[in-house]
ZADREN-640239 format. One record per residue (C-alpha): x, y, z; residue number from 0; residue in one letter. Coordinates in Angstrom, 1 decimal. Each point is the difference from the previous one (the first is absolute). Layout:
ZADREN-640239
      px      py      pz  seq  type
       X       Y       Z  NUM     A
...
This chain:
ZADREN-640239
      px      py      pz  seq  type
    43.5   -18.8    42.9    0     M
    -0.8    -3.4     2.1    1     A
    -3.0    -1.2     0.2    2     H
    -1.6    -1.9     3.3    3     R
    -2.4    -2.9    -0.4    4     H
    -2.9    -0.2     2.8    5     V
    -3.2    -2.1     0.4    6     S
    -3.1     1.0    -0.4    7     A
    -2.1    -3.1     1.1    8     G
     0.8    -2.7    -2.4    9     C
     0.9     2.1    -2.5   10     A
     3.7     1.4    -0.6   11     A
     0.0     4.1    -0.3   12     L
     3.3     1.9    -1.0   13     T
     0.3     3.3     0.9   14     V
     2.3     2.8    -1.6   15     L
     2.3     2.0     2.5   16     G
    -0.9     0.8     3.5   17     A
    -4.2    -0.2     0.4   18     L
    -1.1     3.3     2.0   19     V
    -3.4    -1.2     1.2   20     L
    -0.3     2.5     3.2   21     T
    -1.7     3.2    -0.7   22     G
    -2.3    -1.4    -2.9   23     R
    -2.9    -0.6     0.4   24     P
    -1.3    -3.7    -0.7   25     A
    -1.4    -0.8    -3.3   26     A
    -3.6    -1.5     0.1   27     A
     0.1    -3.8    -1.3   28     A
    -0.5    -0.2    -3.8   29     V
    -2.3    -2.8    -1.3   30     E
     2.2    -1.4    -3.3   31     P
    -2.0     1.2    -3.2   32     P
    -2.1    -3.2    -0.9   33     A
     0.4    -1.0    -4.2   34     P
    -2.6     0.8    -2.1   35     A
    -1.6    -2.7    -2.3   36     P
     0.7     0.5    -3.9   37     G
     2.7    -0.4    -2.5   38     P
     3.9    -0.4     2.1   39     S
     2.2     2.8    -0.2   40     A
     2.4    -2.3    -2.4   41     A
    -3.3    -0.5    -2.3   42     E
    -0.8     3.7    -0.1   43     T
     3.4     1.6    -0.7   44     L
     1.1    -3.2    -2.5   45     G
     2.7    -1.4     1.8   46     A
    -1.4    -3.3    -0.2   47     N
     0.3    -0.1    -3.6   48     N
     3.5     1.6    -1.0   49     P
     1.8     1.2    -2.9   50     S
     2.7    -2.8    -0.6   51     P
     2.0     3.5    -0.9   52     V
    -0.2     0.8     3.3   53     V
     0.9    -3.1     1.5   54     L
     3.2    -0.6    -1.8   55     R
     0.9     3.5     0.8   56     A
    -0.7    -0.5     3.9   57     L
     2.3    -3.7    -0.6   58     Q
     2.8     1.9    -1.8   59     R
     0.1     3.3     2.3   60     D
    -0.9    -1.2     3.6   61     L
     1.3    -3.7    -0.3   62     S
    -3.3    -1.8     0.5   63     L
    -1.5    -3.3    -1.3   64     T
    -3.5     0.2    -1.9   65     E
    -1.4    -1.4     2.7   66     A
     1.4     3.0     2.3   67     Q
    -1.0     2.9    -2.4   68     A
    -3.3    -1.4    -0.6   69     R
    -0.6    -0.8     3.9   70     T
     1.6     3.9     0.4   71     R
    -2.4     1.9    -2.1   72     L
    -3.0    -1.6     1.7   73     M
     1.2     0.4     3.8   74     N
     1.1     3.4    -1.2   75     E
    -3.9     0.7    -1.5   76     A
    -1.2    -1.4     3.3   77     E
     2.0     2.2     2.2   78     A
    -1.0     3.0    -1.5   79     G
    -3.7    -0.5     1.4   80     T
     0.7    -0.8     3.1   81     R
     3.0     2.3     0.9   82     A
    -3.1     2.8    -1.3   83     G
    -2.6    -1.3     2.5   84     R
     2.2     0.2     2.6   85     L
     1.8     3.3    -0.8   86     Q
    -4.0     1.3     0.1   87     N
    -0.6    -1.7     3.4   88     A
     3.2     1.3     1.7   89     L
    -0.5     3.4    -1.2   90     G
     2.7     2.2     1.4   91     E
     1.8    -2.9     1.8   92     R
     1.2    -1.3    -3.2   93     F
     3.3     0.2    -0.9   94     A
     0.2    -1.8    -3.3   95     G
    -0.1    -3.5    -1.5   96     A
     2.4    -2.3    -2.5   97     W
     0.7    -3.0    -1.3   98     V
     3.5    -2.2     0.0   99     S
     0.9    -3.4    -0.8  100     G
     1.0    -1.8    -3.4  101     A
    -3.9    -0.4    -0.9  102     A
    -1.2     2.6     2.1  103     S
    -1.6    -1.7     3.0  104     A
     0.2     2.1     2.8  105     D
    -1.9     2.9     0.4  106     L
     1.2     2.4     2.8  107     T
    -1.9     2.7     1.3  108     V
     1.1     2.5     2.4  109     A
    -1.7     1.8     2.8  110     T
     0.9     2.5     3.0  111     T
    -2.7    -2.2     2.4  112     E
     0.8    -3.5     0.9  113     I
    -3.3    -0.8     0.9  114     A
    -1.0     0.2    -3.9  115     D
     2.7    -3.1    -0.2  116     T
    -3.2    -2.5     0.2  117     P
    -1.9     1.5    -2.7  118     A
     3.0     0.4    -2.7  119     I
     1.1    -3.8     1.1  120     E
    -3.6    -1.3    -0.6  121     A
     0.4     0.9    -3.4  122     V
     2.6    -1.8    -0.7  123     G
     2.7     2.7     0.5  124     A
     3.0     0.7     2.1  125     R
    -0.2     3.2     2.6  126     A
     2.7     2.2     0.2  127     L
    -0.7     2.7     2.9  128     V
     2.3     3.0    -1.0  129     V
     0.5     3.7     2.0  130     R
    -1.7     1.9    -3.0  131     T
    -3.1    -0.2    -2.0  132     P
     0.6     0.4    -3.8  133     L
    -1.7     3.3     0.2  134     A
     2.7     1.7     2.0  135     D
     2.4    -1.8    -2.0  136     L
    -1.6     1.8    -3.4  137     R
     0.2     3.8     2.1  138     A
     3.2    -0.4     0.8  139     A
     0.8    -0.8    -3.4  140     K
    -1.7     2.9    -1.0  141     A
     2.2     2.3     1.8  142     K
     2.9    -2.0    -1.4  143     L
    -1.2     1.0    -3.5  144     D
    -1.2     3.5     1.3  145     A
     3.6     1.1     0.7  146     V
     1.3    -1.2    -3.3  147     V
     1.4     2.8    -2.3  148     T
     1.6     0.0    -3.4  149     G
     0.8    -3.1    -1.3  150     K
     0.7    -1.7     3.1  151     A
     2.8    -2.2    -1.4  152     L
     1.2    -0.7     3.2  153     D
    -2.9    -1.1     1.8  154     T
    -1.4    -1.5    -3.4  155     P
    -2.5    -2.5     1.5  156     V
    -2.6    -0.5     3.0  157     R
    -2.6    -2.7     1.1  158     Y
    -1.5    -1.4     2.4  159     V
     0.9    -3.7     0.5  160     D
    -3.1    -1.8     1.8  161     V
     2.4    -2.7     0.3  162     R
     2.3     1.8     2.8  163     T
    -2.6     2.2     1.1  164     N
     2.4     3.0    -1.1  165     R
     0.3     2.6    -2.9  166     V
     3.2    -0.3    -1.8  167     T
     1.7     2.6    -1.4  168     V
     2.9    -1.0    -2.5  169     Q
     2.5     2.3    -0.3  170     A
     3.8     0.2    -1.7  171     T
     1.5     0.5     3.8  172     S
    -1.5    -0.2     3.9  173     R
     0.7     3.8     0.3  174     A
    -2.6     0.9    -3.0  175     A
    -2.8    -2.1     1.5  176     A
     0.8     1.2     3.6  177     D
    -0.1     3.7    -1.4  178     T
    -3.4    -1.1    -1.7  179     L
    -1.6    -1.5     3.3  180     V
     0.9     3.0     2.0  181     A
    -1.4     2.7    -2.5  182     A
    -3.0    -1.7    -0.1  183     A
    -0.8    -0.3     3.4  184     G
    -0.3    -3.9    -0.2  185     V
     0.6    -2.2     3.2  186     D
     3.3    -1.9    -1.1  187     S
    -0.9    -3.1     1.8  188     A
    -2.5    -0.4    -3.0  189     L
     2.3     0.0    -2.6  190     V
     2.6    -2.3    -1.6  191     D
     2.9     1.3    -2.3  192     V
     1.1    -1.7    -2.9  193     K
     2.7     0.6    -1.3  194     V
     0.9    -0.4    -4.0  195     S
     1.4     2.0    -2.6  196     A
    -2.6    -1.1    -2.1  197     D
    -1.8     2.7    -1.7  198     R
    -3.2    -0.9    -2.3  199     P
    -0.8     1.7    -2.9  200     R
    -2.7     0.5    -2.2  201     A
     0.3    -2.7    -2.5  202     L
    -1.1     1.6    -3.6  203     Y
     2.7    -0.5    -3.1  204     A
     0.4     2.1    -3.1  205     I
     0.7    -2.8    -2.1  206     R
    -1.9    -2.3    -2.7  207     G
    -2.1    -3.0     1.3  208     G
    -3.5    -1.4    -0.3  209     D
    -1.8     1.7     2.5  210     A
    -1.7     3.3    -0.8  211     F
     2.3     3.3    -0.8  212     F
    -0.7     3.4     1.6  213     I
     0.2     2.8    -2.8  214     D
     2.1    -2.0    -2.3  215     G
     2.9    -0.6     2.6  216     S
    -0.4    -1.3     3.5  217     A
    -1.3    -3.7     0.7  218     R
    -1.9    -1.3     2.4  219     C
    -2.6    -2.9     1.0  220     S
    -3.8    -0.2    -0.2  221     V
    -1.4    -0.9     3.6  222     G
    -3.5    -1.1    -0.3  223     F
    -3.0     0.5    -2.4  224     S
    -2.6     2.5     1.1  225     V
    -3.2     1.8    -1.6  226     T
    -1.7     3.4     1.1  227     K
    -3.2    -0.2    -1.2  228     G
     0.2    -0.8    -3.7  229     D
     4.1     1.2    -0.1  230     R
     2.2    -3.4     0.5  231     Q
     3.6     0.8     0.9  232     G
     2.5    -1.2     2.7  233     F
     1.5     1.0     3.4  234     A
     3.7     0.4     0.0  235     T
     2.8     1.9     2.1  236     A
    -0.5     3.7     0.4  237     G
     3.7     0.6    -0.7  238     H
    -0.3    -1.5    -3.9  239     C
    -1.9     3.1    -0.9  240     G
    -1.6     3.4     0.5  241     Q
    -3.8     0.4    -0.9  242     A
    -0.4     0.9    -3.8  243     G
     3.4    -2.2    -0.5  244     A
    -0.9    -2.2    -3.6  245     R
     1.0    -3.7    -0.1  246     T
     0.5    -2.5    -2.3  247     T
    -0.1    -3.9     0.8  248     G
     2.3    -3.1    -0.4  249     F
    -0.4     0.2    -3.6  250     N
     0.6     3.7    -0.4  251     R
    -3.3     0.7    -1.0  252     A
    -2.0     3.2     1.3  253     D
    -1.8    -1.3     3.0  254     Q
    -1.3     2.8     2.4  255     G
     0.7     3.0     2.8  256     T
     0.9     0.3     3.4  257     F
    -3.5     1.0     1.3  258     Q
     1.5     0.8     3.4  259     A
     2.8    -0.3     2.0  260     S
     1.9     0.4     3.5  261     V
     3.4    -0.5     0.9  262     F
     1.8     1.1     2.8  263     P
    -2.3    -0.3     3.2  264     G
    -1.8    -3.2    -1.8  265     Q
     1.1    -1.8    -3.4  266     D
    -2.5    -0.2    -2.1  267     M
    -2.2     0.3    -3.0  268     S
    -2.0    -1.8    -3.1  269     W
     0.0     0.6    -3.4  270     V
    -3.1     0.2    -2.3  271     G
     0.5    -2.0    -3.1  272     V
    -1.2     0.1    -3.6  273     N
    -2.7    -2.0    -1.5  274     S
     3.2    -2.0    -1.7  275     D
     0.0    -1.8     3.6  276     W
    -1.6    -2.4     2.2  277     T
    -0.1     0.0     3.7  278     A
     0.5    -3.5     1.5  279     T
     0.5    -1.7     3.5  280     P
     2.9    -1.8    -1.6  281     A
     3.8     0.5     2.1  282     V
     2.7    -1.1    -2.0  283     K
     1.6    -2.9     1.7  284     G
     2.8    -2.4    -1.1  285     E
     1.2    -0.9    -3.7  286     G
    -3.0     2.6    -0.5  287     G
    -2.5    -1.6     1.5  288     Q
    -3.4     1.2     1.3  289     D
    -0.9     0.4     3.5  290     V
    -3.4     1.2     0.2  291     Q
    -1.2     2.7     2.6  292     T
    -2.8    -0.5     2.5  293     A
    -0.2     2.5     2.5  294     G
     2.1     2.2     2.4  295     S
    -0.2    -1.3     3.2  296     V
     2.8     1.4     1.9  297     R
     2.6    -3.1     1.1  298     A
     1.2     0.1     3.7  299     L
     4.1     0.8     1.1  300     T
     1.8    -3.6    -0.7  301     G
    -2.4    -0.6    -2.8  302     A
     1.6    -1.2    -3.8  303     A
    -0.3     2.4    -2.4  304     V
     1.1     0.3    -3.7  305     C
     1.1     2.5    -2.5  306     R
     0.1     0.6    -4.0  307     S
     2.3     2.4    -1.4  308     G
     0.9     0.8    -3.8  309     S
     3.8    -0.4     1.2  310     T
     0.5    -2.9     2.4  311     T
    -3.4    -1.6    -0.4  312     G
    -2.0    -2.5     2.5  313     W
     1.9     0.1     3.4  314     H
    -1.4    -1.0     3.8  315     C
     0.8     1.1     3.4  316     G
    -2.2     0.9     2.7  317     T
    -1.8     3.0     1.8  318     I
     2.3     1.2     2.9  319     E
    -1.7     2.9     1.1  320     Q
    -3.2     2.9    -1.5  321     H
    -0.4     3.5     0.6  322     D
     4.2     0.9    -0.5  323     T
     1.5     2.7    -1.0  324     S
     2.5     0.2    -2.0  325     V
     2.2     3.0    -1.7  326     S
     1.2     0.1    -3.3  327     Y
     2.5     3.0    -1.6  328     D
    -3.2     1.2    -1.3  329     E
    -1.9    -0.2     3.6  330     G
    -2.0    -1.4     2.2  331     T
    -2.8    -2.5    -0.4  332     V
    -1.9    -1.1     2.8  333     H
    -2.5    -3.1     0.2  334     G
     2.1    -2.9    -1.9  335     V
     0.6    -3.4     0.6  336     T
     3.2    -1.2     0.7  337     R
     1.0    -3.6    -1.7  338     T
     2.9    -2.6    -0.6  339     T
    -0.9    -0.1    -3.8  340     V
     2.6     1.2    -2.2  341     C
    -0.1     2.5    -2.8  342     A
     1.9     2.4    -2.2  343     E
    -0.5     3.1    -2.0  344     P
    -2.7    -0.4    -2.6  345     G
    -1.9    -2.2     2.2  346     D
    -1.8     3.0     1.7  347     S
    -3.8     0.5    -0.1  348     G
     0.0    -3.8    -0.8  349     G
    -2.5    -2.5     2.2  350     S
     0.1    -1.5     3.4  351     Y
    -2.5    -2.7     0.9  352     I
    -0.4    -2.9     2.4  353     S
    -1.8    -2.5    -1.8  354     G
    -2.2     0.9    -1.9  355     V
    -0.7     3.3     2.2  356     Q
     1.9     3.5    -1.1  357     A
     2.0     1.4     2.6  358     Q
     1.4     3.2    -1.9  359     G
     2.4     1.2    -2.8  360     V
     3.7     0.4     0.4  361     T
     1.5     3.1     1.5  362     S
     3.4    -0.2     0.7  363     G
     2.8    -2.0     2.0  364     G
     3.9    -1.0     0.3  365     S
     2.0    -2.8    -1.1  366     G
    -0.7    -2.1    -3.5  367     D
    -1.3    -3.5    -0.5  368     C
     3.7    -1.7    -0.3  369     R
     0.7     0.7     3.6  370     R
    -3.7     0.9     1.2  371     G
    -1.3     3.2     1.4  372     G
    -3.1     1.6     1.8  373     T
    -2.5     1.4    -1.9  374     T
    -3.1     2.5     0.5  375     F
    -3.4     0.2    -1.4  376     Y
    -2.7     2.7    -0.1  377     Q
    -3.3    -2.4     1.6  378     P
    -2.6     0.0    -2.5  379     I
    -3.0     0.3     1.7  380     N
     0.8     4.1     0.9  381     P
     0.4     0.6    -3.7  382     V
    -3.3    -1.6    -1.0  383     L
    -1.3     2.1     2.9  384     S
     1.8     3.1    -1.3  385     A
    -0.8     0.2    -3.0  386     Y
    -3.5    -1.9    -0.2  387     G
     1.5    -3.0    -1.8  388     L
    -1.5    -3.5    -0.5  389     T
     2.3    -2.9     0.0  390     L
    -0.3    -2.1    -2.8  391     T
    -0.5    -3.6     0.9  392     T
    -1.0    -3.3    -1.4  393     S
    -2.9     0.2     2.6  394     T
    -1.6     3.5    -0.2  395     A
    -1.7     2.0    -2.0  396     E
     1.3     3.5    -0.5  397     S
    -0.9     2.8     0.6  398     G
     0.2     3.6     1.7  399     T
    -0.1    -0.4     3.8  400     P
    -1.9     2.0     2.3  401     A
     1.7     3.2     1.9  402     P
     1.6    -1.5     3.4  403     Q
    -2.1     0.4     2.8  404     D
     0.8     1.9     3.2  405     S
     0.7    -3.2     2.1  406     G
    -3.4    -0.2     1.8  407     Q
    -2.3    -2.8    -1.1  408     A
    -1.7     0.1    -3.6  409     D
    -1.0    -2.1    -2.6  410     A
     2.5    -2.1    -1.3  411     W
     1.2     0.4    -3.6  412     T
     1.8    -1.8    -2.7  413     A
     3.2     1.9    -0.7  414     G
     0.5     1.8     3.1  415     R
     3.3    -0.6     2.0  416     V
    -0.5    -1.1     3.3  417     Y
     2.3    -0.3     2.9  418     E
    -0.2    -2.1     3.5  419     V
    -2.5     1.0     1.8  420     G
    -2.2     2.0    -2.2  421     A
    -3.4    -0.6     0.7  422     R
    -2.7    -0.5    -3.1  423     V
    -3.7    -1.2    -0.2  424     T
    -1.4    -2.6    -2.7  425     H
    -3.5    -1.2     0.2  426     D
    -1.1     1.4     2.8  427     G
     3.1    -1.5     2.3  428     L
     3.4     1.1     1.0  429     A
     3.6    -0.7    -0.5  430     Y
     3.0     0.9     1.1  431     E
     3.2    -0.4    -2.6  432     C
     3.0    -2.9     0.7  433     L
     2.1     1.1    -2.5  434     Q
     1.0     2.9    -2.0  435     P
    -1.4    -0.7    -3.5  436     H
    -2.1     1.6    -3.4  437     Q
    -3.3    -1.5     0.3  438     A
    -1.0    -1.8    -3.2  439     Q
    -3.8    -0.9    -1.1  440     G
     0.6    -3.5     1.0  441     A
     1.4     0.5     3.4  442     W
    -3.1     0.9     2.1  443     Q
     0.7     0.6     3.5  444     P
    -2.5    -3.2     0.7  445     A
     1.7    -1.7    -2.5  446     R
     3.6     0.2     0.9  447     T
     0.5    -0.8     3.9  448     P
     3.4     0.4    -1.0  449     S
    -0.2     3.9     0.1  450     L
    -2.8     0.9     2.2  451     W
    -1.2    -1.2     3.2  452     Q
    -3.6     0.7     0.9  453     L
    -0.7     2.5     2.7  454     V
């Protein structure tokens, strides 16, 4: 669809599609969110001191210079904070945010109201006025997901694309997509159709390798080290094994047992290991060098992300869409993230990491690392929340998270997973969350203005 450019004062504003302002109440002026004093987002998230392993992979896979790779990680860390502040300020008018450009220098924030433009531009972002708020797009996708039956292999992928302000259905034919949209009762104007013969698959393999093995045969990859109380272990994909399945390590030594597993629906599990194994914050990078995990702050759409797996090793790409639904032969999985990173069988369960922030574990995909492909990862924060796990990081103490709260203002607690807009109290003050993350002892709200704003 063509874009029209109009001017708002002295600043350029992009309008997507035909903007209809009549019949919609005018929005009250939004004051640009004021940044709080304290460490920068790049400092808090470790983007100011990236691993050489990450830098080399970004240069190789995204065709960047070292300077661009360093700048990109810094920009993506800072953009997440600005996007979170604007999402909280815009409320139901918010329609998404993403970064773009070789160094992710451009942050775009979409809104349904032209009156929000000054506030968006005041924090250095580009304003995009669109028809449909993010909440409505998510509702439309939920309707599509609800009518999917069986394996749905003719419409295997469905996601909200904030950059086009549409819900995208990947289908084997236009007719298959039209049938799904009609059955769901979704306005076809909200839907883009991508016709593709690609059929995503879960990426496990029954062969030898140097990862971990399930019941002596199937092979998957370790995701991230975790703890639950005094028990150590790791998170991985749910399709790698069912609860009770036994695992051996890369060296075939006894390792542990799957404690819990969900697949399909979601693609998450965790393995509790025996005393011979120790949870560390390390992720295996290029050439076997370690990348240290410092947290689980979710990266924006458009951000760079790297993957580690036991079949193809260390590869990088970009985040295309969050909250994607994908149908495999075994069933449909919801809430995964779509990326341009390649992967192959045996890489399942492996780590996705942006800079030093854990993002998720490999679920499945299509293509391969010779011709390229599309992959999906199960985000790590829902895994931590569902199973009461604490991510092992280079900066935080281990412990058992407190039970999740009801979403109302409550005492900030290390180990809890917080979403954008969540409200907490700490030292007598109230704060609002800016970026999804698992709280750590060193990340108290007053000390992390990149993650929390005072309200």
